[in-house]
N, CA and C of each residue as an Amber inpcrd file, in Angstrom:
protein
   708
  22.6970000  29.9910000  -2.9190000  22.1720000  31.3080000  -3.2480000
  20.6390000  31.2700000  -3.1720000  20.0600000  32.1780000  -2.4080000
  18.6190000  32.2600000  -2.2710000  18.0690000  33.1510000  -3.3810000
  17.2190000  32.5850000  -4.2500000  16.6440000  33.3380000  -5.3570000
  15.4560000  34.1730000  -4.9250000  14.9330000  34.9740000  -5.8630000
  13.8110000  35.8700000  -5.5740000  12.5680000  35.0950000  -5.1700000
  12.2530000  34.0200000  -5.9090000  11.0700000  33.2260000  -5.5770000
  11.2030000  32.6300000  -4.1820000  12.4040000  32.1640000  -3.8670000
  12.6300000  31.5840000  -2.5430000  12.5120000  32.6450000  -1.4570000
  13.0190000  33.8200000  -1.7200000  12.9130000  34.8970000  -0.7300000
  11.4450000  35.2030000  -0.4390000  10.6400000  35.3040000  -1.4920000
   9.2110000  35.5820000  -1.3000000   8.5090000  34.4110000  -0.6070000
   8.8870000  33.2040000  -0.9560000   8.2520000  32.0090000  -0.4080000
   8.5550000  31.8510000   1.0820000   9.7910000  32.1250000   1.4790000
  10.2160000  31.8780000   2.8590000  10.3090000  33.1480000   3.6960000
   9.7120000  34.2230000   3.2170000   9.8750000  35.5200000   3.8640000
   9.5080000  35.4810000   5.3450000   8.4350000  34.7720000   5.6870000
   8.0170000  34.7100000   7.0840000   9.0510000  34.0010000   7.9480000
   9.7670000  33.0480000   7.3680000  10.8410000  32.3840000   8.1100000
  12.0380000  33.3080000   8.2850000  12.3320000  34.0860000   7.2570000
  13.4380000  35.0360000   7.3330000  13.2670000  35.9900000   8.5220000
  12.0140000  36.2800000   8.8670000  11.7550000  37.2470000   9.9250000
  12.0680000  36.7130000  11.3170000  12.1900000  35.4210000  11.4460000
  12.5230000  34.8390000  12.7480000  13.9980000  35.0490000  13.0440000
  14.2760000  35.5450000  14.2300000  15.6610000  35.8230000  14.6160000
  16.5260000  34.5710000  14.5420000  15.9320000  33.4040000  14.8700000
  16.7020000  32.1630000  14.8850000  17.0050000  31.6260000  13.4900000
  16.3630000  32.1880000  12.4700000  16.5650000  31.6780000  11.1070000
  17.2570000  32.7350000  10.2470000  16.5360000  33.7420000   9.8250000
  17.1450000  34.7730000   8.9940000  17.6940000  34.1990000   7.6980000
  18.5120000  34.9920000   7.0160000  19.0810000  34.5650000   5.7390000
  20.0570000  33.4080000   5.9270000  20.8700000  33.4910000   6.9740000
  21.8740000  32.4440000   7.2140000  21.2070000  31.1080000   7.5050000
  20.1440000  31.1290000   8.3150000  19.4460000  29.8930000   8.6360000
  18.7530000  29.2980000   7.4300000  18.1320000  30.1500000   6.6150000
  17.4630000  29.6450000   5.4080000  18.4760000  29.0420000   4.4490000
  19.6550000  29.6150000   4.3970000  20.7140000  29.0450000   3.5610000
  21.1170000  27.6670000   4.0670000  21.1860000  27.4920000   5.3940000
  21.4940000  26.1700000   5.9610000  20.4230000  25.1540000   5.5910000
  19.1630000  25.5750000   5.6390000  18.0820000  24.6750000   5.2600000
  18.2060000  24.2740000   3.7930000  18.5340000  25.2300000   2.9510000
  18.6570000  24.9440000   1.5240000  19.8250000  24.0010000   1.2420000
  20.8880000  24.1300000   1.9970000  22.0700000  23.3020000   1.7660000
  21.9580000  21.9190000   2.3930000  20.9620000  21.7200000   3.2470000
  20.8110000  20.4440000   3.9470000  20.3270000  19.3450000   3.0100000
  20.8220000  18.1380000   3.2680000  20.3870000  16.9470000   2.5430000
  19.7810000  15.9840000   3.5580000  18.4730000  15.7670000   3.4430000
  17.7290000  14.9670000   4.4120000  17.0250000  13.8310000   3.6840000
  17.1050000  12.6340000   4.2600000  16.3880000  11.5010000   3.6790000
  15.3680000  10.9920000   4.6910000  14.1720000  10.6790000   4.2010000
  13.0850000  10.1690000   5.0320000  12.8700000   8.7070000   4.6870000
  12.9940000   7.8570000   5.6930000  12.7950000   6.4240000   5.5060000
  11.3220000   6.1070000   5.7550000  10.6060000   5.8270000   4.6820000
   9.1840000   5.5450000   4.7830000   8.3440000   6.7310000   4.3700000
   7.4340000   6.5140000   3.4390000   6.5430000   7.5770000   2.9620000
   5.1080000   7.2480000   3.3470000   4.9320000   6.8290000   4.6110000
   3.6180000   6.4570000   5.1040000   3.0390000   7.5090000   6.0230000
   2.4250000   7.0540000   7.1250000   1.7270000   7.9710000   8.0150000
   2.6220000   9.0400000   8.6040000   3.8020000   8.6640000   9.0850000
   4.7590000   9.6460000   9.6040000   5.4930000  10.3490000   8.4660000
   5.8720000   9.5900000   7.4640000   6.6610000  10.1530000   6.3780000
   5.9700000  11.2500000   5.6070000   4.6540000  11.1230000   5.4140000
   3.9390000  12.1300000   4.6200000   4.0400000  13.5370000   5.2130000
   3.6860000  13.7610000   6.4830000   3.8310000  15.1250000   7.0160000
   5.2800000  15.5680000   7.1270000   6.1840000  14.6340000   7.4100000
   7.6030000  14.9890000   7.4540000   8.0440000  15.5280000   6.0980000
   7.7260000  14.7940000   5.0520000   8.1170000  15.2100000   3.7030000
   7.4760000  16.5290000   3.3170000   6.1980000  16.6910000   3.5970000
   5.4920000  17.9070000   3.1980000   6.0870000  19.1480000   3.8480000
   6.3550000  19.0680000   5.1430000   6.8500000  20.2600000   5.8290000
   8.3220000  20.5310000   5.5350000   9.1400000  19.5030000   5.4420000
  10.5410000  19.7440000   5.0920000  10.6420000  20.3390000   3.6980000
   9.7950000  19.8660000   2.8050000   9.7720000  20.3970000   1.4440000
   9.2710000  21.8340000   1.4280000   8.2060000  22.1010000   2.1810000
   7.6060000  23.4380000   2.1730000   8.5430000  24.4990000   2.7240000
   9.3310000  24.1440000   3.7390000  10.1980000  25.1510000   4.3710000
  11.5120000  25.3450000   3.6490000  11.7970000  24.5090000   2.6310000
  12.9570000  24.7730000   1.8090000  14.1770000  23.9270000   2.0540000
  14.0150000  22.7010000   2.5720000  15.1620000  21.7950000   2.6340000
  15.6180000  21.5310000   1.2040000  16.8920000  21.7540000   0.9320000
  17.3560000  21.7500000  -0.4520000  17.2790000  20.4200000  -1.1620000
  17.6430000  19.3430000  -0.4620000  17.6320000  18.0100000  -1.0540000
  16.9050000  17.0580000  -0.1230000  15.8750000  16.4020000  -0.6490000
  15.0610000  15.4920000   0.1420000  15.0250000  14.1370000  -0.5470000
  15.4570000  13.1060000   0.1690000  15.3780000  11.7450000  -0.3410000
  14.1710000  11.0280000   0.2520000  13.5720000  10.1360000  -0.5300000
  12.4410000   9.3340000  -0.0800000  12.7800000   7.8700000  -0.3020000
  12.7050000   7.0850000   0.7730000  12.9470000   5.6430000   0.6690000
  11.6490000   4.9130000   0.9670000  11.1160000   4.2230000  -0.0190000
   9.8940000   3.4380000   0.1610000   9.7000000   2.5800000  -1.0830000
   9.2520000   1.3380000  -0.8920000   9.0360000   0.4560000  -2.0400000
   7.5740000   0.0600000  -2.1820000   6.7050000   0.6070000  -1.3400000
   5.3120000   0.1960000  -1.2940000   4.4590000   1.0160000  -2.2610000
   3.2430000   0.5170000  -2.4950000   2.2610000   1.2410000  -3.2950000
   1.1690000   1.7970000  -2.3860000   0.3880000   2.6990000  -2.9110000
  -0.6970000   3.3240000  -2.1510000  -1.8870000   2.3700000  -2.0780000
  -2.4160000   2.1790000  -0.8730000  -3.6020000   1.3510000  -0.6570000
  -4.7380000   2.2460000  -0.1670000  -5.9490000   1.8360000  -0.4090000
  -7.0940000   2.6490000   0.0030000  -7.1000000   2.8520000   1.5150000
  -6.6050000   1.8740000   2.2680000  -6.5860000   1.9940000   3.7270000
  -5.5440000   2.9860000   4.2210000  -4.6680000   3.4510000   3.3250000
  -3.6690000   4.4640000   3.6950000  -4.2490000   5.8730000   3.7140000
  -5.3080000   6.0930000   2.9650000  -5.7180000   7.4500000   2.6160000
  -6.2190000   8.2840000   3.7890000  -6.6720000   7.6650000   4.8590000
  -7.1990000   8.4500000   5.9770000  -6.0950000   9.1300000   6.7790000
  -4.8400000   8.7210000   6.5760000  -3.7500000   9.2940000   7.3480000
  -2.5440000   9.7030000   6.4910000  -2.3890000   9.1390000   5.3250000
  -1.2380000   9.4430000   4.4730000  -1.6730000  10.5010000   3.4540000
  -1.6070000  11.7450000   3.9050000  -2.3180000  12.8310000   3.2320000
  -1.6200000  13.3730000   1.9860000  -0.5040000  12.8050000   1.6080000
   0.1030000  13.1640000   0.3280000  -0.6410000  12.5360000  -0.8420000
  -1.4330000  11.5050000  -0.5660000  -2.0100000  10.6980000  -1.6350000
  -3.5140000  10.9100000  -1.7730000  -4.0170000  10.6060000  -2.9630000
  -5.4490000  10.7030000  -3.2410000  -5.9490000   9.3550000  -3.7550000
  -7.2410000   9.2650000  -3.9540000  -7.8320000   8.0300000  -4.4730000
  -7.2740000   7.6610000  -5.8390000  -6.8710000   8.6470000  -6.6130000
  -6.3050000   8.3760000  -7.9370000  -4.9310000   7.7150000  -7.8680000
  -4.3120000   7.7300000  -6.6840000  -2.9690000   7.1670000  -6.5290000
  -2.9680000   5.7010000  -6.1260000  -4.1280000   5.1320000  -5.8610000
  -4.1940000   3.7440000  -5.4090000  -3.4980000   2.8210000  -6.4100000
  -2.6480000   1.9430000  -5.8650000  -1.8380000   0.9750000  -6.6100000
  -0.6280000   1.6030000  -7.2950000  -0.4180000   2.9030000  -7.1090000
   0.7690000   3.5540000  -7.6490000   1.8730000   3.5670000  -6.5870000
   3.1260000   3.6590000  -7.0330000   4.2530000   3.7020000  -6.1030000
   4.2100000   4.9780000  -5.2630000   4.4050000   4.8190000  -3.9750000
   4.3620000   5.9770000  -3.0840000   5.4460000   6.9920000  -3.4190000
   6.6570000   6.5280000  -3.7200000   7.7410000   7.4820000  -3.9980000
   7.4190000   8.3430000  -5.2080000   6.7710000   7.7640000  -6.2040000
   6.4410000   8.5310000  -7.4040000   5.3140000   9.5250000  -7.1330000
   4.2870000   9.0810000  -6.4110000   3.1720000   9.9870000  -6.0840000
   3.6430000  11.1070000  -5.1690000   4.4640000  10.7560000  -4.1730000
   4.9610000  11.7640000  -3.2350000   5.8370000  12.7790000  -3.9530000
   6.7050000  12.3100000  -4.8220000   7.5870000  13.2200000  -5.5540000
   6.7880000  14.2140000  -6.3890000   5.7650000  13.7200000  -7.0550000
   4.9280000  14.6010000  -7.8710000   4.3090000  15.7110000  -7.0260000
   3.7470000  15.3530000  -5.8590000   3.1040000  16.3520000  -5.0010000
   4.1260000  17.3400000  -4.4240000   5.2970000  16.8500000  -4.0590000
   6.3070000  17.7300000  -3.4750000   6.8260000  18.7340000  -4.4990000
   6.9930000  18.3060000  -5.7290000   7.4360000  19.2270000  -6.7820000
   6.3730000  20.2850000  -7.0380000   5.1070000  19.8760000  -7.0210000
   4.0200000  20.8440000  -7.1920000   3.9840000  21.8300000  -6.0270000
   4.2960000  21.3400000  -4.8460000   4.2690000  22.1900000  -3.6530000
   5.4130000  23.1930000  -3.6550000   6.6080000  22.7440000  -4.0270000
   7.7730000  23.6200000  -3.9730000   8.7870000  23.1980000  -5.0460000
   8.8320000  23.8860000  -6.1680000   9.7470000  23.5100000  -7.2520000
  11.2030000  23.8670000  -6.9820000  11.4720000  24.5130000  -5.8410000
  12.8460000  24.9260000  -5.5360000  13.6670000  23.8300000  -4.8720000
  13.0360000  22.7430000  -4.4600000  13.7640000  21.6750000  -3.7930000
  14.0470000  20.5380000  -4.7670000  15.0590000  19.7460000  -4.4340000
  15.3780000  18.5460000  -5.2230000  14.8830000  17.3290000  -4.4590000
  14.0870000  16.5040000  -5.1250000  13.5400000  15.2930000  -4.5180000
  14.1640000  14.0830000  -5.2040000  14.7260000  13.1860000  -4.4060000
  15.4050000  12.0030000  -4.9260000  14.6350000  10.7600000  -4.4890000
  14.2960000   9.9130000  -5.4430000  13.5170000   8.7100000  -5.1670000
  14.4330000   7.5010000  -4.9450000  14.1290000   6.7430000  -3.9100000
  14.7880000   5.4580000  -3.6630000  13.6750000   4.4250000  -3.5050000
  13.2450000   3.8460000  -4.6030000  12.1440000   2.8890000  -4.5830000
  12.7070000   1.5000000  -4.2960000  13.1830000   1.3080000  -3.0740000
  13.8040000   0.0600000  -2.6580000  13.4240000  -0.2300000  -1.2140000
  13.5790000  -1.4810000  -0.8270000  13.4770000  -1.8360000   0.5760000
  14.8570000  -1.6650000   1.1910000  14.9560000  -0.9270000   2.2790000
  16.2440000  -0.6750000   2.9080000  16.7150000  -1.9470000   3.5970000
  17.9430000  -2.3530000   3.3050000  18.5180000  -3.5750000   3.8620000
  19.9280000  -3.2860000   4.3700000  20.5090000  -4.2660000   5.0380000
  21.8930000  -4.1090000   5.4920000  22.8420000  -3.9870000   4.3010000
  22.4350000  -4.5010000   3.1550000  23.3050000  -4.4650000   1.9750000
  23.3070000  -3.1010000   1.2980000  22.1870000  -2.3740000   1.3050000
  22.1430000  -1.1110000   0.5570000  22.0570000   0.1330000   1.4440000
  21.8790000  -0.0400000   2.7530000  21.6340000   1.1110000   3.6350000
  22.8130000   2.0820000   3.6520000  24.0180000   1.5680000   3.7370000
  25.1800000   2.4470000   3.8350000  25.3450000   3.2820000   2.5690000
  25.1360000   2.6610000   1.4210000  25.2880000   3.3780000   0.1500000
  24.2490000   4.4850000   0.0140000  23.0030000   4.2050000   0.4180000
  21.9330000   5.1910000   0.2580000  22.0280000   6.2860000   1.3150000
  22.1030000   5.9010000   2.5850000  22.0800000   6.8880000   3.6640000
  23.3400000   7.7380000   3.6950000  24.4270000   7.2100000   3.1580000
  25.6840000   7.9570000   3.1610000  25.6520000   9.2290000   2.3460000
  24.6430000   9.3940000   1.4830000  24.5450000  10.5830000   0.6350000
  23.8360000  11.7450000   1.3150000  23.3790000  11.5560000   2.5610000
  22.5650000  12.5740000   3.2250000  23.1950000  13.0050000   4.5510000
  22.8260000  14.2120000   4.9820000  23.3420000  14.7730000   6.2310000
  22.5670000  14.2710000   7.4410000  21.2520000  14.1490000   7.2920000
  20.3780000  13.7810000   8.3960000  19.4140000  12.7060000   7.9100000
  19.1990000  11.6970000   8.7530000  18.2890000  10.6090000   8.4410000
  17.0590000  10.7510000   9.3300000  15.8640000  10.6410000   8.7500000
  14.6190000  10.7200000   9.5090000  13.8970000   9.3820000   9.3710000
  13.6540000   8.7310000  10.4910000  13.0730000   7.3960000  10.4960000
  11.5660000   7.4790000  10.6420000  10.8610000   7.2840000   9.5380000
   9.4090000   7.2540000   9.5610000   8.8620000   5.8890000   9.1880000
   9.6680000   4.8410000   9.4040000   9.2420000   3.5020000   8.9900000
   8.3160000   2.8860000  10.0340000   7.8210000   1.6870000   9.7390000
   6.7920000   1.0870000  10.5900000   7.1600000  -0.3020000  11.0880000
   8.4660000  -0.6460000  11.0730000   8.8650000  -1.9570000  11.5780000
  10.2420000  -1.8630000  12.2230000  10.4670000  -2.7220000  13.2170000
  11.6850000  -2.6280000  14.0120000  12.9110000  -3.1410000  13.2750000
  12.7530000  -4.0750000  12.3620000  13.9010000  -4.5460000  11.6050000
  14.5490000  -3.3910000  10.8590000  13.7250000  -2.6120000  10.1430000
  14.2640000  -1.4680000   9.4070000  14.7960000  -0.4070000  10.3560000
  14.1210000  -0.1780000  11.4700000  14.5800000   0.8210000  12.4460000
  16.0020000   0.5210000  12.9140000  16.2920000  -0.7340000  13.1910000
  17.6230000  -1.0890000  13.6800000  18.6660000  -1.0520000  12.5730000
  18.2630000  -1.3800000  11.3540000  19.1800000  -1.2240000  10.2280000
  19.5500000   0.2480000  10.0510000  18.5370000   1.1230000  10.1130000
  18.7730000   2.5610000   9.9780000  19.6630000   3.0580000  11.1110000
  19.3440000   2.6740000  12.3380000  20.1280000   3.1180000  13.4900000
  21.5860000   2.6790000  13.3790000  21.8030000   1.4090000  13.1040000
  23.1680000   0.8810000  13.0510000  23.9760000   1.5150000  11.9260000
  23.3150000   1.7800000  10.8080000  24.0090000   2.4260000   9.6870000
  24.3720000   3.8620000  10.0410000  23.4650000   4.5640000  10.7320000
  23.7600000   5.9360000  11.1470000  24.9410000   5.9750000  12.1160000
  25.0110000   5.0100000  13.0240000  26.1370000   4.9390000  13.9500000
  27.4300000   4.7060000  13.1850000  27.3960000   3.7910000  12.2350000
  28.5870000   3.4810000  11.4480000  29.0490000   4.6850000  10.6300000
  28.0960000   5.4230000  10.0850000  28.4280000   6.5630000   9.2240000
  28.5910000   7.8680000   9.9950000  28.2100000   7.8720000  11.2830000
  28.2640000   9.1060000  12.0650000  27.2010000  10.1080000  11.6710000
  26.0060000   9.6100000  11.2950000  24.9140000  10.4820000  10.8580000
  23.8790000  10.6370000  11.9730000  23.3700000  11.8440000  12.2040000
  22.2810000  12.0170000  13.1700000  20.9880000  11.4040000  12.6500000
  20.2050000  10.8480000  13.5780000  18.9730000  10.1550000  13.2360000
  17.8150000  10.7360000  14.0350000  16.7890000  11.1970000  13.3210000
  15.5590000  11.6480000  13.9640000  14.6160000  10.4420000  14.0310000
  14.2450000  10.0690000  15.2470000  13.4500000   8.8680000  15.4800000
  12.0520000   9.2450000  15.9440000  11.0530000   8.5270000  15.4600000
   9.6920000   8.7530000  15.9160000   8.8630000   7.4980000  15.7740000
   7.8960000   7.3280000  16.6740000   7.0080000   6.1770000  16.5840000
   5.6770000   6.5300000  17.2180000   4.6390000   5.7700000  16.8570000
   3.3140000   6.0000000  17.4190000   2.6880000   4.6690000  17.8070000
   1.8750000   4.6920000  18.8290000   1.0940000   3.5380000  19.2420000
  -0.1260000   4.0460000  19.9910000  -1.2940000   3.7190000  19.4820000
  -2.5050000   4.2190000  20.1190000  -2.5590000   5.7340000  20.0340000
  -2.5500000   6.3840000  21.2020000  -2.5610000   7.8410000  21.2640000
  -1.2270000   8.3970000  21.7580000  -0.2100000   7.5480000  21.8910000
   1.0870000   8.0180000  22.3790000   2.1380000   7.9840000  21.2840000
   2.9220000   9.0590000  21.2060000   4.0260000   9.1200000  20.2680000
   5.3420000   9.3190000  20.9930000   6.4200000   8.9210000  20.3470000
   7.7640000   9.0970000  20.8860000   8.6360000   9.7760000  19.8450000
   9.4860000  10.6800000  20.3120000  10.4160000  11.3840000  19.4160000
  11.7700000  11.4570000  20.1000000  12.8250000  11.2450000  19.3370000
  14.1840000  11.3710000  19.8700000  15.1320000  11.7090000  18.7300000
  16.2730000  12.2720000  19.0920000  17.3630000  12.4690000  18.1440000
  18.5290000  11.6220000  18.6150000  18.9320000  10.6790000  17.7910000
  20.0130000   9.7590000  18.1370000  21.2970000  10.1180000  17.3950000
  22.4120000   9.7480000  18.0270000  23.7210000   9.7910000  17.3670000
  24.1040000  11.1820000  16.8600000  23.7360000  12.1970000  17.6130000
  24.0930000  13.5700000  17.2420000  25.3200000  13.9950000  18.0380000
  26.4200000  14.2010000  17.3380000  27.6760000  14.6080000  17.9950000
  28.0590000  13.6510000  19.1180000  27.9010000  12.3580000  18.8340000
  28.3080000  11.3530000  19.8000000  27.2730000  11.0260000  20.8510000
  26.0490000  11.5070000  20.7200000  25.0110000  11.2110000  21.7080000
  24.5650000   9.7540000  21.5830000  23.7330000   9.3330000  22.5200000
  23.2580000   7.9570000  22.5630000  22.4140000   7.6330000  21.3300000
  22.2500000   6.3230000  21.0950000  21.4290000   5.8910000  19.9600000
  20.4770000   4.8010000  20.4120000  19.7270000   4.2400000  19.4600000
  18.6310000   3.3310000  19.7780000  19.0840000   2.1270000  20.5890000
  20.2220000   1.5430000  20.2490000  20.6800000   0.3490000  20.9670000
  21.1530000   0.6700000  22.3900000  21.4300000   1.9180000  22.6740000
  21.7670000   2.2870000  24.0470000  20.5360000   2.2070000  24.9520000
  19.3560000   2.3240000  24.3630000  18.1180000   2.2230000  25.1310000
  17.5500000   0.8120000  25.0460000  17.4710000   0.2930000  23.8340000
  16.9620000  -1.0560000  23.5890000  18.0260000  -1.8080000  22.7820000
  18.9070000  -2.5510000  23.4560000  20.0360000  -3.1930000  22.7670000
  19.6430000  -4.1160000  21.6260000  18.4930000  -4.7910000  21.7350000
  18.0560000  -5.7070000  20.6960000  16.6160000  -5.3980000  20.3060000
  16.2740000  -5.5860000  19.0400000  14.8780000  -5.3580000  18.6280000
  13.9610000  -6.3870000  19.2670000  12.7250000  -6.0000000  19.5330000
  11.7670000  -6.9440000  20.1100000  11.3570000  -7.9960000  19.0960000
  10.7880000  -9.0660000  19.5960000  10.2340000 -10.0940000  18.7250000
   9.0760000  -9.4910000  17.9350000   9.0960000  -9.5860000  16.6000000
   8.0180000  -8.9890000  15.7970000   6.6270000  -9.4400000  16.2280000
   6.5100000 -10.6660000  16.7340000   5.2050000 -11.1720000  17.1590000
   4.6930000 -10.4680000  18.4140000   5.6140000  -9.8300000  19.1560000
   5.2300000  -9.1620000  20.3980000   4.9460000  -7.6760000  20.2110000
   5.1560000  -7.1850000  18.9980000   5.0320000  -5.7520000  18.7500000
   3.7500000  -5.4620000  17.9710000   2.8240000  -4.7000000  18.5250000
   1.5960000  -4.3730000  17.7870000   1.8830000  -3.4020000  16.6550000
   1.0680000  -3.4530000  15.6230000   1.2240000  -2.5210000  14.5040000
  -0.1280000  -1.9210000  14.1430000  -0.1030000  -1.0110000  13.1840000
  -1.3180000  -0.2950000  12.8000000  -2.3880000  -1.2350000  12.2570000
  -1.9700000  -2.2810000  11.5390000  -2.9240000  -3.1980000  10.9490000
  -3.7200000  -3.9240000  12.0250000  -3.0620000  -4.2170000  13.1540000
  -3.7040000  -4.9730000  14.2180000  -4.4060000  -4.0780000  15.2270000
  -3.8410000  -2.8950000  15.4860000  -4.3520000  -2.0520000  16.5530000
  -5.0490000  -0.7960000  16.0670000  -4.9180000  -0.4880000  14.7940000
  -5.5590000   0.6960000  14.2510000  -4.7780000   1.9610000  14.5520000
  -5.1330000   3.0250000  13.8590000  -4.4880000   4.3200000  14.0710000
  -5.4610000   5.4190000  13.6570000  -5.5760000   6.4380000  14.4990000
  -6.4090000   7.5860000  14.1920000  -5.7150000   8.4330000  13.1230000
  -6.4400000   8.8150000  12.1040000  -5.8310000   9.4720000  10.9530000
  -5.0440000  10.7220000  11.2650000  -5.4700000  11.5050000  12.2580000
  -4.7880000  12.7630000  12.5630000  -3.4680000  12.5600000  13.3080000
  -3.3310000  11.4330000  14.0090000  -2.2140000  11.2930000  14.9440000
  -0.8380000  11.2390000  14.2760000  -0.6450000  10.4800000  13.1750000
   0.6660000  10.5180000  12.5210000   1.0580000  11.9270000  12.0670000
   0.0560000  12.7530000  11.7300000   0.3500000  14.1300000  11.3470000
   0.9300000  14.9340000  12.4890000   0.4300000  14.6830000  13.7030000
   0.9410000  15.3820000  14.8860000   2.4050000  15.0250000  15.1210000
   2.6990000  13.7360000  15.2050000   4.0580000  13.2880000  15.5170000
   5.0010000  13.5330000  14.3440000   4.5200000  13.3200000  13.1280000
   5.3680000  13.5700000  11.9650000   5.7800000  15.0250000  11.8530000
   4.8620000  15.9390000  12.1590000   5.1900000  17.3620000  12.1330000
   6.2160000  17.6990000  13.2110000   6.0860000  17.0800000  14.3720000
   7.0730000  17.2900000  15.4320000   8.4440000  16.7530000  15.0270000
   8.4740000  15.6470000  14.2950000   9.7460000  15.1150000  13.7970000
  10.3740000  16.0570000  12.7800000   9.5490000  16.6620000  11.9300000
  10.0590000  17.6540000  10.9830000  10.6450000  18.8460000  11.7290000
   9.9700000  19.2690000  12.7980000  10.4670000  20.3740000  13.6110000
  11.8110000  20.0220000  14.2510000  11.9320000  18.7970000  14.7400000
  13.1930000  18.3730000  15.3460000  14.3120000  18.3240000  14.3130000
  13.9860000  17.9460000  13.0860000  14.9680000  17.9460000  12.0040000
  15.4960000  19.3560000  11.7580000  14.5970000  20.3350000  11.7290000
  15.0000000  21.7270000  11.5540000  15.8920000  22.1830000  12.7070000
  15.5460000  21.7810000  13.9220000  16.3360000  22.1640000  15.0950000
  17.7540000  21.6030000  15.0120000  17.8950000  20.4040000  14.4800000
  19.2310000  19.8310000  14.3160000  20.0100000  20.6180000  13.2690000
  19.3750000  20.9300000  12.1470000  20.0630000  21.6730000  11.0850000
  20.5310000  23.0310000  11.5770000  19.6790000  23.7100000  12.3520000
  19.9740000  25.0720000  12.8070000  20.6110000  25.1010000  14.1920000
  20.8480000  23.9190000  14.7800000  21.4420000  23.8170000  16.1170000
  20.6330000  24.6070000  17.1370000  19.3310000  24.3320000  17.1720000
  18.4170000  25.0290000  18.0760000  17.9860000  24.0970000  19.2140000
  18.9340000  23.6670000  20.0290000  18.6650000  22.8770000  21.2280000
  17.8410000  21.6350000  20.9200000  18.3420000  20.7390000  20.0650000
  17.6010000  19.5070000  19.7650000  17.6220000  18.5390000  20.9510000
  16.8570000  17.4640000  20.8250000  16.7550000  16.4490000  21.8800000
  18.0070000  15.5770000  21.8900000  18.9630000  15.9130000  22.7390000
  20.1860000  15.1260000  22.8670000  20.1100000  14.3010000  24.1470000
  20.2100000  12.9800000  24.0090000  20.1020000  12.0520000  25.1460000
  18.7920000  12.2500000  25.8940000  17.7430000  12.5590000  25.1450000
  16.4030000  12.7230000  25.7030000  15.3940000  12.0750000  24.7540000
  14.2930000  11.6130000  25.3090000  13.2010000  11.1110000  24.4960000
  11.9190000  11.7980000  24.9450000  11.1440000  12.2450000  23.9720000
   9.9100000  12.9770000  24.2430000   8.7310000  12.0310000  24.0870000
   7.9240000  11.9290000  25.1350000   6.7140000  11.1030000  25.1140000
   5.5110000  12.0300000  25.0730000   4.6740000  11.8710000  24.0650000
   3.5320000  12.7610000  23.8850000   2.2590000  11.9270000  23.8820000
   1.4870000  12.0310000  24.9470000   0.2190000  11.3360000  25.0690000
  -0.8890000  12.3060000  24.6590000  -1.4860000  12.0620000  23.5000000
  -2.4470000  13.0250000  22.9410000  -3.8720000  12.8050000  23.4420000
  -4.1090000  11.7110000  24.1430000  -5.4580000  11.4870000  24.6560000
  -5.7740000  12.4610000  25.7830000  -4.7520000  12.7550000  26.6140000
  -4.9560000  13.7190000  27.7070000  -3.9690000  14.8820000  27.6370000
  -3.2750000  15.0150000  26.4840000  -2.3170000  16.0970000  26.2520000
  -1.2420000  16.1510000  27.3360000  -0.5880000  15.0170000  27.5200000
   0.5010000  14.9170000  28.4870000   1.8270000  14.8360000  27.7310000
   2.7390000  15.7320000  28.0660000   4.0470000  15.7840000  27.4090000
   5.1290000  15.5220000  28.4510000   5.9280000  14.4730000  28.2320000
   6.9590000  14.0980000  29.1850000   8.2920000  13.9800000  28.4510000
   9.3350000  14.5330000  29.0590000  10.6720000  14.4310000  28.4890000
  11.5410000  13.6080000  29.4480000  12.1110000  12.5260000  28.9360000
  12.9290000  11.6410000  29.7480000  14.3760000  11.7210000  29.2910000
  15.2950000  11.7860000  30.2350000  16.7140000  11.7060000  29.9180000
  17.1720000  10.2780000  30.0500000  18.1370000   9.8920000  29.1970000
  18.6580000   8.5210000  29.2580000  20.1550000   8.5440000  29.0860000
């Protein structure tokens, strides 16, 4: 049931033909979990919360570091050394009290992934390491859950939707995770503060498209090069 406050809050969305009252109800009934509350996770969480996703889970066991603040815009200097899930939950409740935010202050493993992810309709992968990415992917395949995938490196981002209605998944493209020593990360290569916001917002948009069945990326991967604004869509 959409209340008066929600109607006023989401009125501009109601006006879109593709959403309307029925679409907003779908958003409210959706249960989405975001793996990682870092550079990608912050904009994903903020926008999914703002638009009225009814239940939002956050999986992260890390604390806020000063080096996070230039890109992880949910946090402030006062949050340093505090748990990200707790700081993020506080900000999301302040932003939109109509949503339910569930904290999972744990490291996702093969032992707990099925129990945690099984409670949600859609999984959004905003983590920063391949071990967790493959755990998330394999669990989604086992549970039959759609997975919104995104990654960044330098000025290029990638977005895909895996395992939606039997579509391909991560191992269909890359059967095995790469050697961690061969994979660059933000600590070694750096990251421009604005860039995770760009890709994270696009991942939030793709999540909405899956919920509303608005032509999501099925068996396609989107490559977005922001240095020269090149957008490429590849089928696989």
